[in-house]
N, C-alpha and C positions, 0 to 999 in steps of 0.2 A: 611619290606617286600615290594617289588616293586608291582606296580599296576597289571601287567600281572600275577604274581604269586598269588596275592590275588584274582583276578578274577577267575583264575583256581580253587582255593580252594573253592571259594564261589559257583561256578557252580557245582563243584564236590559234595559239601555238599548238594546242593539243588536237586541233582539227586535222592536222596533217599526219598521215601514217608514218612518214619518214621521221618526223620529229618525235613521235611517240616511241618509235623503235630506238632512237638515240637515247631518249630518257630511260627506256628499259635497259639498255646497255650500261648506262651510267649508274643505274640502281645497284649494279653489282660492284661498283667501286669506280674511283676516278680513272680516267683513261686519257692517253695522249690523243691530240686531234687527228693525227695520221692514222692511229689505230681505229678510231671511230669511223673515219672516212673510208677506210679499207673495207668496212662491212657493207658498203652500199655500192650499187652499180650506177652511180650518178657522178657527175663531174665534181672536182674539188670546189669550184666556185658555187655550185648548187649546195654542197654541204656547208660551205661557209655562210651562205644565206640562211640556211636552216638554223645554224648555230647562232647567228645574230638574232633571229627571231626568239630563240630560246633564252638568250642572254637578256634581251629587252624585257621579256616576261619574268625575268628573275629566276627562271628554272635551272639555269646552268651558269656556273662561274668558270672563269678561265684564269689560270695562273701560269706564270712563266718561270721555268727552271732551266737556266742555260739556254740552249736553242730549242728546248721542248716546251710546248704549250699543253698544259693538262686541263682537262675539263672535269668538273665535279657537279653532281646533281645537287640542287638546292631544294629542299623539301617544303619549306615554309609556304611558298605560293601554292603548291599542290594541297597542302593541308587546308589553306584558306578556301580553295576551290571545293575541296571535299566537304568542308563545313557548310558552304553555301548549298551544295547539292543535298546534304543531309537536312538542312532547314527546309528546303523545298519539299523533300520527301515527307517530312513530318507534317507540313501544312497540308499536303495532298492526302495523306493518310487520315488526318482529322476530317477533311472534307468528305472523303469516301465513307468514313465511319458514320458521319452525320447523314449522308445520303442513304446508307444502308438502314440506319435507324428510321429514317423518314419512310422508306419503302416498306419496311416491316410494319410500321404503324398504319400505312395505307392498306396493306394486304390484310392486316387484322381487321380493319374497319370494313372492308368489303366482304370478308368471309364470316364475320360475326353477325348473326341475325339481330335485327333491330327490334327492341321491345315496342309493342303497341301501347300508346298512352291509354290509361284506364280511366 
């Protein structure tokens, strides 16, 4: 999966508050599917759909141990999304700094008296 596609899937997955809560729960450690589902007042099929979205985005992995399915948080896609946000923040900070410098130059030009040519 290319980076752009994965970023799209990660941000799409993070757009839903239930999925963000699932990720927050898994940030404390792996958990069984049933334990995760028990935290929500939604149907098991709805939780299953949320988990599929999280798995497609690479944010969650599922392992099987006997009859139990354990979910684990995968942080790499979150780190890639965070790096993208940081890059955007840096770019906008540079633009805002340039705008501030330009506005200061304009302010200084309008408040400084012009010398008459002699």
